[in-house]
C-alpha positions in Angstrom: 2.4 7.4 25.1 1.2 7.7 21.8 0.6 11.0 19.3 -2.5 11.8 17.2 -2.6 12.9 13.4 -5.6 14.0 12.4 -6.0 13.2 8.7 -9.4 14.1 8.1 -10.0 16.2 5.2 -12.1 19.5 5.5 -14.1 18.7 2.3 -15.8 15.4 3.9 -18.3 15.3 6.5 -17.2 11.9 7.9 -13.8 9.7 7.9 -13.3 6.4 8.9 -10.1 4.4 9.2 -10.2 0.7 8.8 -6.6 -0.8 8.0 -3.0 0.4 7.7 0.0 -1.2 6.2 3.8 -1.1 7.4 4.4 2.0 5.3 1.8 3.7 7.2 -0.9 4.0 4.5 -4.3 4.0 6.1 -7.6 3.0 4.2 -11.2 3.5 4.9 -13.8 5.7 3.7 -14.6 9.1 3.3 -18.2 10.9 3.2 -18.8 13.4 0.2 -22.4 14.4 0.2 -24.8 11.4 -0.2 -21.7 9.3 -1.3 -19.4 6.9 0.9 -16.1 6.2 -1.1 -13.2 3.9 -0.2 -10.0 6.0 0.5 -6.4 5.9 1.3 -4.4 8.4 3.2 -0.8 8.6 2.4 1.3 11.2 4.2 -1.8 12.8 5.3 -3.4 13.2 2.0 -6.7 11.5 1.4 -7.6 10.1 -1.9 -10.8 8.3 -3.2 -10.3 4.8 -4.5 -11.6 3.5 -7.7 -15.1 1.8 -7.0 -17.6 -0.5 -9.0 -19.6 2.6 -10.0 -22.6 2.1 -7.6 -21.9 5.4 -5.2 -20.6 3.3 -2.2 -17.3 1.7 -1.4 -15.4 1.1 1.9 -11.7 -0.2 2.2 -11.0 -2.5 5.1 -7.4 -3.6 4.4 -4.2 -3.2 2.7 -1.3 -5.1 1.9 2.7 -4.4 1.6 2.1 -3.9 -2.1 -0.7 -1.4 -2.0 -3.5 -3.9 -2.7 -6.5 -2.7 -1.1 -9.9 -4.9 -0.3 -13.3 -4.0 0.9 -16.7 -3.8 -0.4 -18.5 -1.7 -3.1 -21.7 -1.5 -4.8 -21.6 -2.2 -8.5 -23.3 0.0 -10.9 -27.1 -0.7 -11.0 -26.7 -3.0 -8.0 -28.5 -3.0 -4.6 -26.1 -5.0 -2.7 -22.1 -4.3 -2.0 -19.8 -6.9 -3.4 -16.2 -8.0 -2.0 -13.5 -6.0 -4.1 -10.2 -5.4 -4.8 -8.3 -2.4 -5.6 -4.7 -2.9 -7.4 -2.7 -0.7 -9.7 -5.6 1.8 -9.9 -8.2 -0.8 -11.0 -11.4 -2.1 -9.3 -12.1 -5.7 -9.4 -15.6 -7.2 -8.4 -14.7 -10.6 -6.9 -18.5 -11.6 -6.5 -19.8 -12.0 -9.9 -23.3 -12.9 -8.4 -25.6 -9.9 -8.7 -28.0 -10.4 -5.9 -25.6 -11.6 -3.6 -23.9 -9.5 -0.5 -20.1 -10.0 0.1 -17.2 -8.2 1.8 -13.6 -8.5 1.7 -12.1 -8.1 5.0 -8.3 -9.1 4.5 -5.3 -9.4 2.3 -1.9 -11.1 2.5 1.4 -9.8 0.7 0.7 -12.5 -2.1 -2.6 -11.1 -2.9 -4.9 -13.6 -1.2 -8.3 -12.3 -0.3 -10.5 -13.2 2.7 -14.0 -12.3 3.6 -17.5 -13.6 3.7 -20.4 -13.7 1.3 -24.2 -13.9 2.2 -25.9 -16.6 -0.2 -28.4 -16.8 1.6 -26.6 -17.3 4.8 -23.1 -15.9 5.6 -19.9 -18.0 4.6 -16.2 -17.5 4.7 -14.2 -17.2 1.6 -10.5 -17.1 0.5 -9.5 -16.3 -3.4 -7.7 -18.9 -5.2 -6.3 -17.7 -8.5 -8.7 -14.7 -8.2 -11.7 -16.6 -7.5 -13.8 -17.0 -4.4 -13.6 -20.4 -3.0 -15.9 -21.1 0.2 -13.7 -22.1 3.1 -15.9 -25.0 4.0 -15.3 -26.4 0.8 -11.5 -26.7 1.6 -12.3 -28.4 5.2 -11.7 -32.1 5.5 -15.0 -34.3 5.3 -14.8 -34.7 9.2 -14.4 -30.9 9.7 -17.1 -30.0 7.1 -19.5 -32.1 9.4 -18.2 -30.3 12.6 -18.0 -26.7 11.6 -19.5 -24.0 9.2 -16.9 -20.9 8.6 -19.1 -18.1 8.5 -16.6 -15.3 8.6 -12.9 -14.9 7.5 -11.3 -11.8 9.0 -7.8 -11.9 8.2 -5.0 -13.8 6.3 -1.2 -13.7 7.2 1.7 -14.0 5.0 1.8 -17.9 5.9 -1.8 -18.2 4.6 -3.1 -18.7 7.9 -6.7 -17.5 8.2 -8.5 -15.9 11.3 -12.0 -16.7 11.1 -15.4 -17.5 13.0 -17.0 -21.0 12.9 -20.3 -22.3 14.2 -20.3 -25.7 15.9 -22.7 -28.1 14.2 -22.8 -29.9 17.5 -23.8 -27.0 19.8 -24.3 -24.0 17.6 -21.8 -22.1 19.5 -19.6 -19.2 17.7 -15.8 -20.1 17.8 -12.6 -18.2 16.9 -10.4 -20.5 14.6 -7.5 -20.4 12.9 -7.3 -22.1 9.6 -3.9 -23.6 8.5 -3.0 -24.2 5.0 -1.9 -28.0 4.6 1.6 -28.7 2.6 1.0 -29.8 -0.7 
């Protein structure tokens, strides 16, 4: 049996929950008029998160330190970019104006995963705060076999849940990417 807690706000026409952490903080988005804003609910109270100034943002995941990831439109931009909110600051992970990207997961260490469309979809992971395409981290033999087109989640061990397309038969596969020891 489960119980329901309705944390929707009376000032919002639509609220969406996308993720939560072990402390029970929920992240998602709230609709305020024409604006869609990334939000975090703590103890039933919604607060809009900082965005990139473009009027659209969405939070998809939160880690144990309160770092939130998702996507947001930069000021003057047409496409949403992968972004991080940490310490009250919003950071655009994707510096290419015409690309589209989305951050889907973050682990306790602050490593972010998601996907970027340049022009096709490719999975990424952050290394030292910079987006690195997952295909570039595969061995040469794996690069000839797979295209990692979306990274969905990352755990504290650095394992990444992703989707890949087989270059042999063009079918989609669920894959787990494991970091190799140094």
